[in-house]
C-alpha positions in Angstrom: -5.6 -11.4 -12.7 -9.2 -12.6 -11.7 -7.7 -15.5 -9.7 -5.4 -13.1 -7.8 -8.3 -10.8 -7.1 -10.4 -13.7 -5.8 -7.5 -14.9 -3.5 -6.8 -11.4 -2.2 -10.6 -10.9 -1.5 -10.7 -14.3 0.3 -7.6 -13.4 2.5 -8.9 -9.9 3.3 -12.3 -11.4 4.4 -10.5 -13.8 6.7 -8.5 -10.9 8.2 -11.6 -8.8 8.5 -13.3 -11.6 10.5 -10.5 -11.6 13.1 -9.8 -7.8 13.2 -10.9 -6.1 16.4 -9.6 -2.4 16.1 -12.1 -0.1 14.4 -9.5 1.5 12.2 -8.2 -1.8 11.1 -11.7 -3.1 10.4 -12.4 0.1 8.4 -9.2 -0.2 6.3 -9.9 -3.9 5.5 -13.5 -3.2 4.6 -12.4 -0.3 2.3 -9.9 -2.5 0.5 -12.5 -5.3 0.2 -14.9 -2.9 -1.5 -12.1 -1.6 -3.8 -11.2 -5.2 -4.8 -14.8 -6.2 -5.3 -15.3 -3.2 -7.6 -12.1 -4.1 -9.6 -13.3 -7.7 -9.8 -16.7 -6.6 -11.2 -15.0 -4.4 -13.8 -12.7 -7.2 -14.8 -15.6 -9.6 -15.2 -17.5 -7.1 -17.4 -14.5 -6.4 -19.6 -11.7 -9.0 -19.1 -9.6 -7.5 -21.9 -9.5 -4.0 -20.4 -6.2 -2.9 -18.9 -6.6 -1.8 -15.4 -4.3 0.0 -13.0 -2.2 -2.3 -10.8 -3.5 -3.0 -7.3 -1.2 -1.9 -4.6 -1.5 -4.3 -1.6 0.5 -3.8 1.5 2.9 -6.5 2.5 1.8 -7.9 5.8 4.4 -9.3 8.1 4.0 -11.3 11.2 2.6 -14.6 12.1 0.2 -16.2 9.6 -2.9 -17.9 11.1 -3.5 -21.5 10.2 -6.5 -21.7 7.9 -8.4 -23.7 10.5 -8.4 -20.6 12.8 -9.6 -18.2 10.2 -13.4 -18.1 10.2 -15.4 -16.1 7.7 -18.4 -14.2 9.0 -21.4 -12.6 7.3 -21.9 -9.2 9.0 -25.5 -8.6 10.2 -25.8 -4.9 9.4 -29.6 -4.9 9.6 -31.2 -4.9 13.0 -33.6 -3.0 15.1 -33.2 -1.6 18.6 -35.1 -0.1 21.4 -34.3 1.3 24.8 -35.6 2.3 28.2 -33.8 4.3 30.9 -31.6 1.3 32.0 -30.9 -0.8 28.9 -30.8 -1.0 25.1 -32.2 -4.1 23.3 -30.9 -5.0 19.9 -33.2 -7.3 17.8 -31.5 -9.5 15.2 -33.7 -11.5 12.8 -32.0 -14.9 12.6 -33.5 -18.3 12.6 -31.8 -21.6 13.7 -29.4 -20.1 16.2 -28.1 -22.6 18.8 -27.4 -21.1 22.2 -24.2 -23.2 22.5 -22.9 -21.8 19.2 -22.9 -18.1 20.3 -19.6 -16.3 21.2 -20.1 -12.9 22.7 -17.7 -10.2 23.9 -19.0 -7.1 25.7 -16.7 -4.2 26.5 -17.5 -0.7 28.0 -17.9 1.0 24.6 -18.4 -2.0 22.2 -19.8 -5.4 21.7 -19.2 -8.3 19.3 -21.6 -11.3 19.1 -20.8 -14.2 16.7 -23.2 -16.9 15.7 -21.5 -20.0 14.5 -22.9 -22.6 12.1 -26.4 -21.1 11.5 -27.7 -23.0 8.5 -24.1 -23.5 7.4 -23.0 -19.9 7.8 -21.3 -17.8 10.5 -22.8 -14.5 11.3 -21.6 -11.5 13.3 -23.3 -8.5 14.9 -20.9 -5.9 16.3 -20.7 -2.3 17.1 -17.1 -1.2 17.6 -18.0 2.1 19.2 -21.3 2.5 21.1 -22.9 5.9 21.8 -22.3 5.6 25.5 -20.8 3.2 28.0 -22.4 -0.1 29.0 -21.9 -2.6 31.9 -20.3 -5.6 30.2 -20.8 -8.0 33.1 -24.6 -7.5 32.9 -25.1 -7.7 29.2 -26.7 -10.9 27.7 -27.9 -12.6 24.6 -31.3 -14.3 24.5 -32.2 -16.8 21.7 -35.8 -16.9 20.5 -37.0 -19.2 17.6 -36.9 -16.5 14.9 -34.6 -13.8 16.4 -31.9 -13.1 18.9 -32.1 -10.3 21.5 -28.9 -8.7 22.7 -29.4 -6.7 25.9 -26.9 -4.0 26.8 -27.2 -2.5 30.2 -26.4 1.3 30.3 -23.6 2.4 32.7 -25.6 5.6 33.3 -29.3 6.0 33.0 -30.7 8.2 30.2 -31.8 8.3 26.6 -29.4 7.5 23.7 -30.0 9.5 20.5 -28.2 6.8 18.5 -26.7 3.4 19.2 -23.5 4.3 17.4 -21.0 6.9 18.7 -21.0 10.1 16.8 -18.3 12.8 17.1 -19.6 16.2 18.2 -19.5 18.1 14.9 -20.4 21.5 16.5 -17.5 23.9 16.1 -17.2 27.1 17.9 -15.9 30.2 16.1 -14.0 32.9 18.0 
């Protein structure tokens, strides 16, 4: 069972590294967390009987293993803004400019750092607070950090970098 859990986790992580849609990323992340929890329980008590894991059967084209790249998500970063742009500061040493892959869209960005001290890293926000101008956005590499600059589509102050649904409800 432990071997199956490890293989399932490995495959889900590979799928998570190529997933683009926020709902799909969320579903995969949730399942990874669930399997990691089961794996820890199994390690602490290998003789315990656990409930069977229901995994969906995925159909479609399988990616060759050479195309599947695992990324470590950079969830910790700082950010600052002015009226025209937002700057995201990622502490990461040893980044080569030629080993950066970036994708900027009107409401999201995804920056991947390949082969940084033997690992691949990713900094992504699938749904930004407000729109940006993808063509103007850039990534600057410094010796001890990377600065991702997002240019705002409309001037103003962002309360958060992530999009938040308006939770205010009106009662009639």
